[in-house]
C-alpha positions in Angstrom: 111.6 113.6 128.3 113.1 110.3 129.1 111.5 107.6 127.0 111.9 103.9 127.6 111.7 102.1 124.2 111.0 98.4 124.4 112.2 96.3 121.4 112.6 92.7 120.4 116.2 91.7 119.8 115.3 89.5 116.8 113.0 92.1 115.2 115.2 95.2 114.8 115.2 97.3 111.6 116.9 100.4 110.4 113.7 102.4 111.0 114.2 101.9 114.7 117.6 103.7 114.4 115.9 106.5 112.5 113.2 106.9 115.2 115.7 106.9 118.1 117.9 109.5 116.3 114.9 111.7 115.6 113.7 111.5 119.2 117.2 112.5 120.4 117.4 115.4 117.9 114.0 116.6 119.3 115.5 116.9 122.8 114.3 113.6 124.2 116.4 110.9 125.8 115.4 107.5 124.4 116.6 104.5 126.3 116.4 101.1 124.6 115.3 98.1 126.7 115.1 94.7 125.1 112.4 92.1 125.8 113.7 89.0 127.6 111.9 86.7 125.2 111.9 87.6 121.5 110.8 85.3 118.7 112.6 85.7 115.4 111.0 87.1 112.3 109.1 84.6 110.2 111.4 83.0 107.6 108.9 83.9 104.8 109.2 87.6 105.8 113.0 87.5 106.0 113.2 85.7 102.6 111.0 88.3 100.9 112.9 91.2 102.4 116.3 89.7 101.4 115.1 89.1 97.9 113.7 92.7 97.5 117.0 94.1 98.8 119.2 92.0 96.6 117.1 92.8 93.5 117.3 96.5 94.1 120.8 96.8 95.5 119.3 98.2 98.6 121.6 100.5 100.7 121.9 99.8 104.4 119.9 103.0 105.2 116.7 101.6 103.9 114.2 101.3 106.8 113.5 97.6 106.0 117.1 96.6 106.6 117.5 94.1 109.4 120.1 95.2 112.1 121.8 93.6 115.1 121.2 94.7 118.7 124.7 96.1 119.0 123.7 98.8 116.5 121.6 100.3 119.3 124.3 100.0 121.9 124.5 103.8 122.3 120.8 103.9 123.4 120.9 100.8 125.6 123.7 101.7 128.0 121.5 103.2 130.8 119.1 100.4 131.6 118.2 101.2 135.2 117.3 104.8 135.1 113.6 105.8 135.6 111.8 107.1 132.5 108.9 109.4 132.1 107.0 107.3 129.6 107.3 103.9 127.9 107.1 103.3 124.1 106.4 99.6 123.5 107.5 98.7 120.0 107.8 95.0 120.7 105.6 92.2 119.3 104.8 90.8 122.7 101.2 90.2 123.7 101.8 91.7 127.2 102.6 95.2 128.1 105.8 96.0 129.9 106.4 99.4 131.4 109.3 101.3 132.9 107.3 104.0 134.7 104.3 106.1 133.9 102.1 105.8 130.9 102.6 103.3 128.0 102.3 104.2 124.3 101.9 101.5 121.7 101.3 101.7 118.0 98.4 99.7 116.6 98.2 98.3 113.1 94.5 98.1 112.1 93.8 98.0 115.9 96.4 95.4 116.8 99.8 95.9 118.4 101.2 92.7 116.9 103.6 93.2 113.9 101.9 90.2 112.4 99.0 92.5 111.7 101.3 94.7 109.7 102.9 91.7 107.9 99.6 90.2 107.0 98.3 93.5 105.7 101.4 94.1 103.5 101.3 90.5 102.2 97.7 91.2 101.3 99.0 94.2 99.4 97.2 96.8 101.5 98.3 99.4 104.1 97.2 99.1 107.7 95.6 102.1 109.5 98.1 103.5 112.0 96.9 104.6 115.5 98.5 105.1 118.9 97.2 103.5 122.1 97.9 105.4 125.3 97.4 103.6 128.6 95.9 106.7 130.3 93.7 108.0 127.6 90.1 107.0 126.7 90.7 107.6 123.0 93.4 106.4 120.5 95.3 108.9 118.5 95.2 108.8 114.7 98.4 108.7 112.6 96.6 107.9 109.4 96.3 105.6 106.5 99.6 105.4 104.5 99.8 104.8 100.8 101.7 102.1 99.1 103.2 103.2 95.8 103.7 99.6 94.6 102.0 97.0 96.9 103.9 94.2 95.2 107.2 95.5 96.6 107.1 94.3 100.2 110.3 96.0 101.4 109.3 99.4 99.9 105.8 99.1 101.4 107.3 98.3 104.8 109.5 101.4 104.6 106.6 103.6 103.6 104.6 102.4 106.6 107.4 102.8 109.1 108.1 106.3 107.8 104.6 107.5 108.6 104.8 105.7 112.0 108.1 107.6 112.8 106.4 110.9 111.9 103.4 110.2 114.0 105.4 109.2 117.0 107.6 112.3 116.7 104.5 114.5 116.6 103.0 112.7 119.6 106.1 113.0 121.8 107.2 116.5 120.6 103.9 118.2 121.1 101.4 116.3 123.3 98.8 113.6 122.8 96.6 116.3 121.4 98.9 116.9 118.5 97.2 113.9 116.7 93.5 113.8 116.1 91.4 111.3 118.1 90.8 108.1 116.2 88.1 106.5 118.4 87.6 104.8 121.7 90.6 103.0 123.1 90.2 99.3 123.7 89.9 98.4 127.4 92.3 95.5 126.7 94.8 95.2 123.9 94.0 92.3 121.7 97.0 90.1 120.8 95.9 89.7 117.2 96.6 86.6 115.1 100.1 85.1 115.2 99.4 82.5 112.6 102.0 81.5 110.1 102.7 84.0 107.4 103.7 81.2 105.0 100.3 81.0 103.3 100.1 84.8 103.0 103.6 84.9 101.6 102.7 82.2 99.0 99.7 84.2 97.8 101.8 87.4 97.8 104.6 85.9 95.6 102.0 84.3 93.3 100.4 87.6 92.7 103.8 89.2 92.1 104.7 86.6 89.6 101.3 87.0 87.8 101.9 90.7 87.7 105.3 90.2 86.0 103.8 87.8 83.5 101.0 90.4 82.7 103.6 93.1 82.2 105.5 90.9 79.7 102.2 90.1 77.9 101.3 93.8 77.8 104.7 94.7 76.3 104.2 92.0 73.6 100.6 92.8 72.8 100.9 96.6 73.1 98.1 96.7 75.7 100.1 98.2 78.6 98.3 100.9 80.7 98.9 104.4 79.5 98.1 107.9 80.9 95.4 109.8 79.0 93.7 113.2 79.2 90.0 113.3 78.3 87.7 116.4 77.9 84.1 117.1 77.5 81.6 120.0 77.4 80.3 120.9 80.8 78.0 123.4 82.3 79.5 126.6 83.6 78.5 125.6 87.1 81.8 124.8 88.7 80.4 122.4 91.3 81.2 118.7 91.2 79.1 116.0 92.7 79.9 112.4 93.7 78.9 109.9 91.1 80.0 107.6 88.3 81.6 109.0 85.2 80.7 107.8 81.7 83.8 107.8 79.5 81.5 108.0 76.4 80.8 111.6 77.4 84.5 112.4 76.9 86.9 112.7 74.1 90.5 111.5 74.5 93.3 113.9 73.6 95.1 112.0 70.8 98.8 111.4 71.2 101.5 110.0 68.9 102.2 106.7 70.8 105.6 107.9 71.9 104.3 110.5 74.3 101.4 110.7 76.8 99.5 113.6 78.2 98.9 114.4 81.9 98.1 117.1 84.4 95.3 119.0 82.6 94.8 122.6 83.5 91.9 124.7 82.0 92.4 128.5 82.2 89.6 130.8 81.0 90.7 134.0 79.3 88.7 136.4 77.1 85.8 133.8 77.2 88.1 131.2 75.7 89.0 127.9 77.4 92.7 127.2 77.2 93.9 123.7 78.0 97.5 123.2 79.3 98.9 119.7 79.4 102.2 118.0 80.3 103.5 116.0 77.4 105.6 113.1 78.7 108.0 111.1 76.7 107.4 107.4 77.5 111.0 106.4 77.0 112.5 109.0 79.4 109.7 110.2 81.5 110.6 113.8 80.7 107.7 116.2 80.5 107.2 119.6 78.8 104.3 122.0 79.0 102.0 122.2 76.0 98.9 124.3 75.1 95.8 124.1 73.0 92.3 125.7 72.8 89.1 124.0 73.7 86.1 124.7 71.5 83.7 122.8 69.3 84.2 119.0 69.1 87.7 118.9 67.7 91.0 119.6 69.4 94.1 121.1 67.8 97.2 119.2 68.6 98.8 120.8 71.8 101.9 122.8 71.0 104.9 123.3 73.4 105.2 126.6 75.2 108.4 128.5 75.9 109.7 127.6 79.4 113.1 128.4 80.9 113.3 124.7 82.2 113.8 121.8 79.9 111.3 119.7 81.8 108.3 120.3 84.0 106.6 118.3 86.7 103.3 118.8 88.5 102.4 122.1 86.9 99.4 124.0 88.1 98.3 127.1 86.1 95.9 129.8 87.4 94.8 133.4 87.1 95.6 135.9 89.9 95.6 139.7 90.1 95.1 140.0 86.4 98.0 137.8 85.4 98.6 134.1 84.6 100.9 132.1 86.9 102.2 128.6 87.2 103.4 126.6 90.1 105.6 123.6 89.4 107.0 121.1 91.9 109.3 118.1 92.1 110.3 115.7 94.9 113.8 117.1 95.1 113.4 120.7 93.8 110.7 122.4 95.9 108.0 124.6 94.4 108.8 127.2 91.7 106.6 130.1 90.7 106.4 131.2 87.0 104.7 134.2 85.4 103.3 134.2 81.9 104.9 137.1 80.0 103.1 136.6 76.7 100.0 134.4 76.9 99.9 131.5 76.4 103.4 130.6 75.1 106.1 132.6 76.9 106.9 132.1 80.6 109.6 133.2 83.0 110.8 131.8 86.3 110.0 134.2 89.2 111.5 132.3 92.2 111.4 129.2 94.3 108.6 130.0 96.8 108.8 126.8 98.9 111.9 124.7 99.6 110.2 121.3 100.3 109.3 118.2 98.3 106.1 118.7 96.4 103.8 116.4 94.5 100.6 117.5 92.8 99.9 121.2 93.4 96.9 123.5 93.7 96.5 127.2 94.4 93.4 128.9 95.9 92.4 131.9 97.9 90.6 131.7 101.2 89.8 134.1 104.1 92.1 136.9 102.8 95.1 134.6 102.3 96.7 132.8 99.3 97.1 129.1 99.7 99.2 126.3 98.1 98.1 122.7 98.7 100.6 120.0 97.8 101.2 116.3 98.4 104.1 115.8 100.8 106.3 112.9 101.9 108.5 112.2 104.9 111.6 110.1 105.2 111.0 107.0 103.0 107.2 107.4 102.8 104.9 107.4 99.7 104.2 110.8 98.1 100.5 110.0 97.9 99.3 110.0 101.5 100.2 113.4 103.0 98.8 116.9 102.4 100.8 120.0 103.3 99.4 123.6 103.2 101.3 126.9 102.8 99.9 130.4 103.1 101.0 133.9 102.1 99.6 137.4 101.7 101.4 138.0 98.4 102.0 135.7 95.5 105.7 136.1 95.8 105.7 135.1 99.5 107.0 134.6 102.0 105.0 131.4 102.2 104.4 130.0 105.7 103.9 126.3 106.4 100.7 125.4 108.2 101.1 124.7 111.9 99.7 121.2 111.5 101.6 120.0 108.4 101.0 117.4 107.2 97.4 118.4 107.9 96.2 115.0 106.6 97.9 111.6 106.4 95.4 109.5 104.5 95.9 107.7 101.2 92.2 108.1 100.4 92.0 111.9 100.5 95.3 113.6 100.9 97.0 114.1 97.5 95.5 117.1 95.6 93.3 116.2 92.6 92.6 119.4 90.8 91.0 122.8 91.1 89.1 123.8 94.3 85.7 125.4 93.9 83.2 127.3 96.0 79.5 126.7 96.3 77.1 128.3 98.8 80.0 130.0 100.5 81.7 126.7 101.2 85.1 125.6 99.9 85.4 122.2 98.2 88.5 120.2 97.3 89.0 117.2 95.0 91.6 114.8 96.3 93.2 111.7 94.7 92.0 108.4 96.3 95.3 106.4 96.4 94.1 103.8 98.8 93.9 101.2 95.9 96.7 102.7 93.8 97.8 106.2 92.9 94.7 108.1 91.7 92.3 105.2 91.5 89.4 107.8 91.9 88.7 111.3 93.2 87.5 111.9 96.7 85.4 115.1 97.0 85.9 117.0 100.3 84.3 119.9 102.0 86.6 122.2 103.9 85.0 122.8 107.3 87.9 124.8 108.9 90.9 126.5 107.5 93.3 129.1 108.9 97.0 129.1 109.7 96.4 127.1 112.9 93.5 124.8 112.1 92.2 122.5 109.3 89.3 120.2 109.1 87.6 118.5 106.1 84.6 116.2 105.5 84.2 113.6 102.8 81.2 114.1 100.4 81.8 111.0 98.3 83.7 109.7 95.4 83.9 110.5 91.7 85.0 107.5 89.7 84.5 105.2 86.7 82.6 101.9 87.0 85.1 99.5 88.6 84.1 96.8 86.1 85.6 98.8 83.3 89.2 98.7 84.8 89.8 102.4 84.3 92.3 104.0 86.8 91.1 107.4 87.7 90.2 110.2 87.4 93.4 111.4 89.0 92.9 115.1 88.3 89.9 117.2 87.3 89.9 120.8 85.9 86.9 122.9 84.9 86.4 126.2 83.2 84.9 128.0 80.2 82.2 125.4 79.8 84.6 122.4 79.6 85.9 119.7 81.9 89.2 117.8 81.6 90.4 114.8 83.5 93.4 112.5 83.7 93.2 108.8 83.8 95.2 105.6 83.2 93.9 102.7 81.2 94.9 99.9 78.8 93.8 100.5 75.1 91.5 97.5 75.4 89.9 99.0 78.6 89.3 102.3 76.8 87.5 100.6 73.9 85.4 98.6 76.3 84.5 101.7 78.4 83.4 103.6 75.3 81.3 100.7 74.1 79.7 100.2 77.5 79.1 103.9 77.9 77.2 104.2 74.6 75.1 101.2 75.5 74.2 102.4 79.0 75.3 106.0 79.6 75.3 107.2 83.2 74.6 110.8 83.9 76.1 112.7 86.8 
């Protein structure tokens, strides 16, 4: 397919190069055509990008790097040939086409890049969709996540990465490769082109206040920390949307130099075993630990014997009469471990999936074994994509789902703990990362799942009262009459939440 790509000479970034290269690798012929009139980037946007790049020593391959038109000379040599379709990536209010249909990305419903800039300066991600001039419906790319909304350049790169991925899926398959997002506008609204100066001022003020708060936290010892909390629960494995009361839980005590994360409850011989990742705060290195749940007191978790020195994103489960563990890392794929002597001795079986992985779960459905994992692409966040893999045997081979990523949505993609069944339906907890990584849990009902299809519905949210400033729960695990969650909070927020909970407990 020959694709005419319209761009603004004064608004070119490295992500445009990545998109054109990816389209060419997919067998298309992208031909760049520049708009005759192109307004420069707002000075405030240029200044923030330059500052972020200078502070981080940004390499030239970052998608937010500004480039010159000559960088795209290879794609702009043939300017007169007819094309099959037009991709308009310019900031112009009018549409210009070469031939045939026109495709244009929308940021919160607007084609103007000002809508993108204003959203990022407001420290939020825009919803990405595609407008097609000959379709009655827009196509959904998704809602990206921003790992740190105060870093403008990084946020810009995470948005553009998901945009590239969505455009590739659109052109390499068909308009039907992306789900419908809603009725297409009969006319494309220009959106606001007002000055970004005021938005930039608010953005920089918020970033400065964040830095001051971090310095104050370090001095006062009130910096946010990761915690694992547990409570007695019914043996009914269902979860319902609602508000959690921290006073119902007990915090797993740590020594101040380490934190606990990634709780996994495994029931064996009618005993509830709690596996945790103990993370050194100075290095970020994690090791797997274990303790027993029972009564009202918890024995200090003890390290288990693993072949690796460190572990990330562990998920422990029972299958075929044995205990297994999946562990993943952004650059190491997904490894499968088998417990040789429960609970303390483990051996590495194999790497079952060679792909970046973030937050893992394992479940069985419709005669197949499944792994669900958070996934990333290019320079995107790790918290807005869900990938599925299936196999008939625990050792594989594991096949990627035809639609991977099956979801791009910061509010409900990243796995948030153990799936459960109720009334023959499958339910999945997912981390809500739309307001930060794991700000709450979104409970989802799986409507369709096989190797070719996937569909979910949102039931609601499981969270703490927003007034208590608790970040989470990130992960939930249930079993043996207990429930464990992961959350992030300042010590002062924990004390406040416990006091508030005892005064006015909220039952699920």
